[in-house]
Each structure stands twice: as C-alpha cells, then as structure tokens.
C-alpha positions in Angstrom: -9.9 -16.6 9.9 -9.2 -12.9 9.9 -11.6 -10.3 8.7 -10.8 -6.6 8.1 -12.3 -3.6 6.4 -10.7 -1.5 3.6 -11.9 2.0 2.7 -10.3 4.8 0.7 -10.7 8.3 -0.6 -13.0 9.7 2.1 -12.3 13.2 0.7 -13.8 15.2 3.5 -17.3 13.6 3.1 -18.4 13.1 6.7 -21.8 12.0 5.8 -20.5 9.0 3.7 -17.9 8.2 6.4 -20.5 8.1 9.2 -22.7 5.8 7.2 -19.8 3.4 6.5 -18.7 3.4 10.2 -22.2 2.7 11.4 -22.4 -0.3 9.0 -18.9 -1.3 10.0 -19.8 -1.7 13.7 -22.0 -4.7 12.6 -19.3 -6.4 10.6 -17.1 -7.7 13.5 -13.8 -7.0 11.9 -10.3 -7.4 13.4 -9.1 -4.1 12.1 -9.8 -1.3 9.6 -7.7 0.1 6.9 -8.0 3.5 5.2 -5.7 4.0 2.1 -5.5 7.7 2.1 -7.1 11.0 0.8 -8.9 11.6 4.0 -9.3 15.2 3.1 -9.6 17.4 0.0 -12.7 18.0 -2.2 -15.2 17.8 0.6 -15.1 20.6 3.2 -15.5 18.6 6.4 -11.8 17.8 7.0 -11.7 18.2 10.7 -14.8 16.1 11.2 -13.4 13.3 9.1 -10.1 13.4 10.8 -11.8 13.4 14.2 -13.7 10.2 13.4 -10.7 8.4 11.8 -8.3 9.4 14.6 -10.6 8.0 17.2 -10.9 4.6 15.6 -9.2 1.7 17.3 -7.3 -1.1 15.5 -6.9 1.1 12.4 -4.2 1.3 9.7 -4.2 4.6 7.8 -1.8 5.8 5.1 -1.5 9.3 3.5 -2.8 10.2 0.1 -1.8 12.9 -2.4 -4.5 15.3 -1.2 -3.4 14.8 2.4 0.2 15.5 1.4 -0.7 18.5 -0.8 -2.5 20.2 2.1 0.3 19.4 4.5 2.8 21.0 2.1 0.9 24.3 2.1 0.6 24.2 5.9 4.4 23.6 6.2 5.3 26.1 3.4 6.9 23.3 1.4 6.9 23.1 -2.4 3.5 22.4 -3.9 3.0 20.4 -7.1 3.0 22.6 -10.2 0.8 20.1 -11.9 -2.0 20.8 -9.4 -1.9 24.6 -9.7 -5.7 24.7 -10.5 -6.4 22.9 -7.2 -4.0 25.0 -5.0 -6.6 27.6 -3.9 -8.9 24.8 -2.8 -6.2 23.0 -0.9 -5.2 26.3 0.7 -8.8 26.9 1.9 -8.6 23.5 3.6 -5.1 24.1 5.0 -6.3 27.3 6.5 -9.1 25.5 8.4 -7.5 22.2 9.3 -6.8 21.9 13.0 -3.0 21.7 13.7 -3.5 18.5 15.8 -4.8 16.7 12.8 -2.1 18.0 10.6 0.5 16.7 13.0 -1.2 13.4 13.1 -1.3 13.1 9.3 2.4 13.9 9.2 3.0 10.7 11.1 1.1 8.5 8.7 3.3 6.6 6.2 2.7 6.2 2.5 2.8 2.4 2.7 2.3 -0.3 5.3 3.0 -4.1 4.8 1.2 -6.5 7.0 1.0 -10.3 7.2 -2.6 -11.5 7.6 -2.9 -15.3 8.1 -0.7 -16.7 5.4 -0.9 -13.7 3.0 1.1 -10.6 2.6 -0.9 -7.3 2.2 0.4 -3.9 1.1 -1.7 -1.0 2.0 -1.0 2.2 0.1 -2.8 5.1 -1.5 -1.3 4.2 -4.9 1.4 1.7 -5.8 4.7 3.2 -6.6 8.3 2.0 -7.2 11.1 2.7 -4.8 12.3 5.8 -6.5 8.9 7.4 -6.5 8.4 6.5 -2.9 11.2 8.9 -2.0 9.9 11.9 -3.9 8.2 14.8 -2.2 4.6 15.6 -3.1 5.8 18.5 -5.3 7.1 15.9 -7.8 3.9 13.9 -8.1 5.0 10.6 -6.7 1.5 9.1 -6.8 1.2 9.7 -10.5 4.5 8.2 -11.7 3.3 4.8 -12.7 0.2 5.6 -14.7 -3.4 4.3 -14.5 -4.2 1.1 -12.7 -3.7 -1.9 -15.0 -1.4 -4.9 -15.4 1.0 -3.3 -17.8 1.7 -0.3 -15.6 1.8 -2.3 -12.4 4.3 -4.8 -13.9 6.9 -2.1 -13.1 6.6 -2.8 -9.4 9.5 -5.2 -9.1 9.9 -4.8 -5.4 6.5 -6.3 -4.6 6.6 -9.7 -2.9 5.3 -12.7 -4.9 1.6 -13.3 -4.2 1.3 -10.0 -2.4 -2.2 -8.4 -2.2 -2.1 -4.6 -2.8 -5.0 -2.6 -1.5 -5.1 0.9 -2.9 -7.2 3.9 -3.9 -6.5 7.2 -5.7 -8.5 6.3 -8.8 -12.1 6.6 -7.6 -13.5 3.7 -9.6 -13.1 0.3 -8.1 -10.5 -2.2 -9.4 -9.8 -5.9 -8.8 -7.3 -7.7 -11.0 -4.4 -10.1 -10.8 -0.9 -9.8 -12.4 2.2 -11.9 -11.9 0.6 -13.8 -9.0 -0.1 -10.5 -7.3 -3.6 -9.1 -6.6 -4.6 -5.5 -6.8 -7.8 -4.3 -5.1 -9.4 -0.9 -4.9 -12.9 -0.8 -3.3 -13.7 2.5 -4.9 -13.9 6.0 -3.4 -15.9 6.1 -0.2 -16.8 9.7 -0.3 -16.3 11.0 -3.9 -18.7 9.4 -6.4 -22.0 10.2 -8.0 -24.1 7.5 -6.4 -25.7 7.8 -2.9 -23.6 5.0 -1.4 -20.5 5.0 0.8 -18.3 2.3 -0.7 -15.9 0.1 1.2 -15.0 -3.6 1.4 -14.5 -6.4 3.9 -11.6 -8.8 3.2 -11.8 -12.3 4.8 -8.5 -14.2 5.0 -8.7 -17.9 5.9 -5.2 -19.3 5.5 -4.3 -19.0 1.8 -7.9 -18.2 0.8 -9.1 -14.6 0.4 -12.6 -13.4 0.0 -13.5 -9.8 -1.1 -16.9 -8.4 -0.1 -17.8 -5.0 -1.5 -20.2 -3.0 0.7 -22.4 -0.2 -0.8 -24.0 1.6 2.2 -26.7 4.2 1.5 -26.0 7.7 2.9 -28.0 11.0 2.6 -26.1 12.4 -0.4 -28.8 15.0 -1.0 -28.2 16.4 2.4 -24.5 16.4 1.8 -24.9 18.3 -1.5 -27.2 20.7 0.4 -24.4 21.4 2.8 -21.9 21.9 -0.1 -24.2 24.5 -1.6 -24.4 26.4 1.7 -20.6 26.7 2.0 -18.4 29.1 -0.1 -15.2 27.4 -1.0 -12.8 27.3 -4.1 -13.8 24.9 -6.9 -17.3 24.5 -5.5 -19.0 24.3 -8.9 -16.5 21.7 -10.1 -16.9 19.6 -7.0 -20.7 19.8 -7.1 -20.6 18.3 -10.6 -19.0 15.1 -9.2 -22.1 14.4 -7.1 -24.6 15.5 -9.7 -23.2 13.8 -12.8 -25.7 11.1 -14.1 -27.6 11.3 -10.8 -31.3 10.5 -10.9 -32.7 13.7 -9.3 -35.9 12.0 -8.1 -33.9 9.5 -6.1 -32.8 10.3 -2.6 -31.5 7.8 0.0 -32.1 7.2 3.6 -30.4 4.9 6.1 -33.4 2.5 5.8 -32.6 1.5 2.2 -31.1 -2.0 1.7 -27.3 -2.4 1.9 -25.9 -4.1 -1.2 -22.8 -6.3 -1.2 -20.8 -8.0 -3.9 -18.8 -11.1 -3.1 -15.5 -12.2 -4.7 -13.4 -15.2 -3.9 -9.8 -15.6 -4.9 
C-alpha cells in the first residue's frame, strides 16, 4: 500500500502550513503533493516557499497566483482579467526572494504519476492541451469553467480511470465522471475556518481511500499579523477569514483534529 498527502492553495499562510506539516509528520506518508498557489493573498510568501522547498519526497506544481507573480518579476504580460489584483501581486513580487522565484519557474503545471495500479494527475486545475500551452496572461486556468462533470467532460486527453488531484477553487470537491475521479481537498490556507485542510490518499492496488484532515491552527494570530502589515487588497483579504466566523471561537494546537474518510 502507498500513502501520500495532498495539499493545495497555501496562499502565503505560513501559520496554516506549519500546522499541516506538523500533523503530516505523524502520518507516515511516502510522499507529499502540493497542487499550486503557494503564494498570493497571504503575505508570507518567502516563509511558505522556504518550508515547501525544504520538504523531501515532494511533488509541487504551479498555480495561477504563482505564475502571475512570476510574470511581473520577469516583466512578462500580466492577465488583463486580474487587473484589480495586479497591485497586490506586484507587492508580493517586490518581496519574493529571487531564489524562490527561480525555483517556482522550474515547477510544471501538471505531473502524472503511477501509484500502485492507479494513474494520478496532479495539477492546479485541469485544462485541455490547448490551454496548457497558453501563458498566464491568457488565463489558462480559467478556460474550462467551474469544477463539475459537464465541464470536465471536455478533458479528452485524460487516461481512463485516472484520478485528478487539483485545487484552484477553494471549496473541496470529490466526484467521478467517465470512470475518472476528481479530488480537491480544499484550500489549505485560504478559508474562513480555523483549520488547515489537506488530505491523505491511500492506494492499495486498485483500491483508493481518501482521508480529509482538518488541522486546527491559530487563525486569530494569523489575522492579527495581517492587520499589522500594510499591503494592497488588505481589507478584501481580511474578509476571507472573517466571513461567517464565530468571533468567540479561537483555536489552539490542542484542539482535536478531525478527519473524514472516503473509499472509492
């Protein structure tokens, strides 16, 4: 049996990432996957890159925020559709260490890996062959539409019975279509609950088990740090973590870790 971790959309939230990595040390996985958007939204880009870069046995792909920041650093065309976010991305680009920018440039958009008797595709968001060749300025991650069976049925190049692990949309997803499985554990560092979300996938021959992990992290401390830093779109970003949040509830590392289990 093989056992690996999948996380996505860290978005510069070092507090959530550290909590997930501490929990991950106890899970005895064979490797770890991060399906993009390491940076953007949260201001701790260098700290997040430092932790992910140092991980052993790790598969990492680029996301749209990663590519947008790199485009600004390289003076490449920036997506016009994201004009309202450009100042924020420029703020991150101005502070991202060049060694991490060079590292992210080496990351692919997609990795296909055989695990036991199953084929997995790891990507920030599924896209067809044509979109995969487009620069970030032409919004390749947004060509196919929201994650559902109707939109994903356009992905003709996917192998039969492939399992696609993705992110991009911050809510979690888990559904099947045309003998293919699509799984998104939900954004690790960009949601309004005080939990860092990731998943463990166990593969035993043809059998696959999905275990969602919701690890408590000190979101109140993270929000405190956001309030202390001046950066573009700060008020918009703060609302992500405050929406529907119970103000009396804070979390510490001593709270129970919850898991959801799914078998295929």
